C-alpha positions as CSV (number, residue, x, y, z in Angstrom):
1,M,124.9,151.1,-8.4
2,L,125.9,150.8,-12.2
3,S,128.1,149.3,-14.6
4,H,128.9,150.0,-18.3
5,S,130.1,148.3,-21.4
6,L,130.4,148.8,-25.1
7,D,128.5,146.5,-27.3
8,H,129.0,146.9,-31.3
9,G,129.7,150.7,-30.6
10,V,126.8,151.2,-28.3
11,L,127.3,152.3,-24.6
12,V,125.3,150.0,-22.4
13,I,124.8,151.4,-19.1
14,T,123.1,149.1,-16.5
15,V,121.6,150.5,-13.3
16,H,121.5,147.6,-10.8
17,R,119.4,149.3,-8.1
18,D,117.5,152.3,-7.5
19,P,119.6,155.2,-5.8
20,G,116.7,156.6,-3.8
21,I,116.1,160.3,-3.6
22,G,119.5,160.8,-1.8
23,G,121.5,159.1,-4.6
24,R,119.8,160.4,-7.5
25,A,122.2,163.3,-8.1
26,A,125.3,160.8,-7.9
27,L,123.8,158.5,-10.3
28,L,122.9,161.3,-12.9
29,T,126.5,162.5,-12.6
30,K,127.9,159.1,-13.2
31,I,125.8,158.6,-16.3
32,T,126.3,162.0,-17.6
33,D,130.1,161.5,-17.4
34,L,129.7,158.3,-19.4
35,V,127.5,159.7,-22.0
36,H,130.2,162.6,-22.5
37,A,133.2,160.2,-22.5
38,F,131.7,158.1,-25.2
39,Q,129.9,160.5,-27.2
40,P,128.8,160.3,-30.0
41,A,128.0,156.6,-29.3
42,P,124.5,155.7,-29.0
43,V,123.3,155.0,-25.3
44,V,121.2,152.2,-23.9
45,V,120.3,152.4,-20.3
46,V,119.1,149.2,-18.8
47,L,117.3,149.2,-15.6
48,D,117.5,145.9,-13.8
49,E,114.2,145.0,-11.7
50,P,115.4,146.6,-8.5
51,A,116.3,149.9,-10.3
52,S,112.8,150.4,-11.8
53,A,111.6,152.7,-9.1
54,G,110.8,156.5,-9.3
55,A,114.4,158.0,-8.5
56,A,115.9,155.7,-11.4
57,V,113.3,156.6,-13.7
58,S,113.7,160.3,-13.0
59,V,117.5,160.0,-13.8
60,V,116.7,158.5,-16.9
61,L,114.5,161.1,-18.2
62,R,117.0,163.6,-17.2
63,V,119.6,161.7,-19.2
64,H,117.3,161.6,-22.1
65,R,116.9,165.4,-22.2
66,L,120.9,165.6,-22.1
67,C,121.3,163.1,-25.0
68,S,118.7,164.8,-27.1
69,R,120.6,168.1,-26.7
70,L,123.8,166.4,-27.4
71,G,122.4,164.6,-30.7
72,V,123.2,161.3,-29.0
73,L,120.6,158.4,-29.7
74,M,119.3,157.0,-26.3
75,S,117.0,154.2,-25.6
76,V,116.2,152.4,-22.4
77,V,115.2,149.0,-21.3
78,S,113.1,147.6,-18.4
79,G,111.4,144.4,-17.9
80,S,108.8,146.1,-16.0
81,A,105.8,147.3,-18.3
82,P,104.5,149.9,-15.7
83,T,108.0,151.3,-15.8
84,R,108.1,151.3,-19.6
85,R,104.8,153.1,-19.6
86,A,105.9,155.6,-17.0
87,L,109.1,156.4,-19.3
88,E,107.1,156.8,-22.4
89,D,104.4,159.0,-20.7
90,N,107.0,161.3,-19.1
91,A,109.6,161.5,-21.8
92,D,110.5,164.8,-23.3
93,T,109.1,165.3,-26.5
94,A,110.8,168.3,-27.7
95,G,113.8,166.5,-28.9
96,T,114.8,162.9,-29.9
97,R,112.1,160.5,-29.1
98,L,112.9,158.2,-26.2
99,V,112.6,154.5,-27.3
100,V,111.8,152.1,-24.6
101,H,112.4,148.3,-25.0
102,A,111.7,145.2,-23.0
103,R,114.9,143.4,-23.8
104,P,118.7,144.7,-23.9
105,D,119.5,142.7,-27.0
106,T,116.7,144.3,-29.0
107,A,117.7,147.7,-27.7
108,V,121.5,147.4,-28.6
109,A,120.5,145.9,-32.1
110,A,118.2,148.8,-32.8
111,A,120.7,151.5,-31.7
112,Y,123.5,149.9,-33.7
113,T,121.3,149.9,-36.8
114,A,120.2,153.5,-36.3
115,A,123.6,154.8,-35.8
116,A,125.0,152.9,-38.9
């Protein structure tokens, strides 16, 4: 369902497929555990094309709220323009702004620069 790596000190979490409603809690737990384990590293969540559906987007928005509370920089990547718009439109505006990118390399470079 997901994989992760460190790229220049940035935690990159890739969600390979949408978990569906039944798998949303498990995906949220896995990502939350990674965020806590690598804190304070910036986080980039990459939604592969099969993962750009509603349940994965919902999880990303919840993770954004968590990262905001923890003071951890977070951005998300999606190749789908409708998914990027949905993320931007529904992101929590009370904390740190959710930055949405179209390409992973751009997101990692921006997160690395912002954390430096």
